[in-house]
C-alpha positions in Angstrom: 4.4 17.9 -13.2 4.3 17.0 -9.6 2.8 13.6 -8.6 -0.1 15.3 -6.7 -2.4 18.2 -7.5 -5.7 19.5 -6.1 -8.5 18.5 -8.5 -11.1 15.8 -8.8 -10.3 12.4 -10.2 -12.1 9.7 -12.1 -12.0 5.9 -11.9 -11.6 3.3 -14.5 -11.8 -0.5 -14.4 -9.2 -3.1 -15.1 -7.3 -5.8 -13.2 -3.6 -5.8 -12.2 -2.2 -8.8 -10.5 1.4 -9.8 -9.6 3.1 -12.3 -7.4 6.6 -12.4 -5.9 8.4 -14.9 -3.7 11.6 -15.0 -1.6 13.2 -17.6 0.5 15.7 -17.2 3.4 17.6 -20.1 5.0 19.4 -19.7 8.3 20.8 -22.7 10.0 18.1 -25.3 10.5 15.2 -22.9 9.9 14.0 -21.4 6.7 11.3 -18.9 5.8 9.4 -18.6 2.6 7.5 -15.3 1.9 5.1 -14.8 -0.9 3.6 -11.5 -2.0 0.5 -11.2 -4.1 -1.3 -8.0 -5.2 -4.3 -7.2 -7.2 -6.3 -4.1 -8.2 -9.7 -3.3 -9.6 -8.9 0.0 -11.4 -5.9 2.3 -11.7 -5.1 2.8 -8.0 -3.0 0.0 -6.7 -0.9 -0.9 -3.6 2.6 -0.9 -5.2 4.5 -2.0 -2.2 4.3 -2.7 1.6 7.6 -2.7 3.4 8.0 -6.1 5.2 9.4 -4.2 8.2 6.2 -2.0 8.5 8.0 1.2 7.7 5.8 2.3 4.7 3.1 1.5 2.2 3.2 2.8 -1.4 0.2 3.6 -3.6 0.4 4.1 -7.3 -1.8 5.3 -10.1 -1.3 2.9 -13.0 -3.9 4.8 -15.2 -3.7 7.6 -17.7 -5.8 10.1 -15.7 -5.5 11.9 -12.4 -7.1 9.9 -9.6 -8.5 11.3 -6.3 -7.7 9.5 -3.0 -9.9 11.8 -1.0 -12.1 9.7 1.3 -10.1 6.5 0.6 -8.5 4.5 3.4 -5.8 1.8 3.9 -7.1 -1.2 6.0 -4.6 -3.7 7.3 -5.0 -7.0 9.1 -1.9 -8.7 10.6 -2.2 -12.3 11.8 -6.0 -11.9 12.2 -5.8 -8.6 14.1 -7.1 -5.4 12.5 -4.7 -2.4 12.6 -5.7 1.3 12.8 -6.9 2.6 9.5 -5.2 5.3 7.5 -7.5 7.9 5.8 -6.5 10.0 2.8 -7.4 13.7 2.7 -7.5 15.9 -0.5 -4.9 14.1 -2.6 -4.8 13.7 -6.3 -2.4 11.2 -7.8 -1.2 12.0 -11.3 -0.9 9.3 -14.0 2.0 6.9 -13.3 2.7 8.6 -10.0 3.5 6.8 -6.7 3.1 8.1 -3.1 4.5 6.5 0.0 2.9 6.7 3.4 5.6 6.4 6.1 5.2 5.1 9.6 5.8 7.9 12.2 9.5 8.6 12.6 10.5 6.5 9.5 10.1 9.2 6.7 13.7 9.8 5.4 15.1 13.3 4.9 15.2 12.6 1.2 11.6 11.4 0.9 9.6 12.8 -1.9 7.7 16.1 -1.3 4.4 14.3 -1.8 5.1 11.5 0.7 2.9 11.4 3.8 3.4 10.3 7.4 1.2 7.9 9.5 0.6 8.6 13.2 1.6 5.1 14.3 5.3 4.2 14.6 4.8 1.1 12.4 2.2 -0.3 10.0 3.0 -3.7 11.7 4.6 -6.9 10.8 3.6 -10.6 10.9 3.4 -13.9 9.1 0.1 -13.1 7.4 -0.4 -9.5 6.4 -3.3 -8.3 4.3 -3.4 -4.7 3.2 -6.4 -3.2 1.3 -7.1 0.1 -0.4 -10.8 0.9 0.2 -12.8 3.5 -1.7 -15.3 6.0 0.0 -18.2 3.5 -0.9 -16.4 0.9 1.3 -15.4 -1.3 -1.7 -12.0 -3.1 -1.7 -10.2 -1.7 -4.8 -6.7 -3.0 -4.3 -5.1 -5.8 -2.1 -1.6 -6.7 -1.2 -1.1 -10.0 0.6 2.2 -11.1 2.3 2.4 -14.6 3.8 5.5 -16.1 5.5 5.8 -19.8 6.2 8.6 -21.0 8.5 10.0 -24.6 8.3 
């Protein structure tokens, strides 16, 4: 079964939360980056590329979920980025979709992957990405914070 089909979806509740941390040391300077994500329901932000090349959304539920009318909202270092709006997209259970920044979608990308009109989703030391439903409610969040010392 493909990871997308054209049908209406349903929502369920639940909470998914995870945290990841990495540290890089170069000479006298080091950077510590933390990642935290949460979701209220089956649709979640699976990954945000640190270089701004893509954002991945996944359906962690057991039913098809519609992304029609949903949007990705991103704030980088206090500045709002252009929003990405989903059209008629149905995500199958356990499926993942990547939205690639313009010109970054690889030739071997999945047939369901999409492309954003901006050349980058942006980078920064404080990056907050949200998945917002048609009612304007934040349903999933991915936070990336980098501290330099």
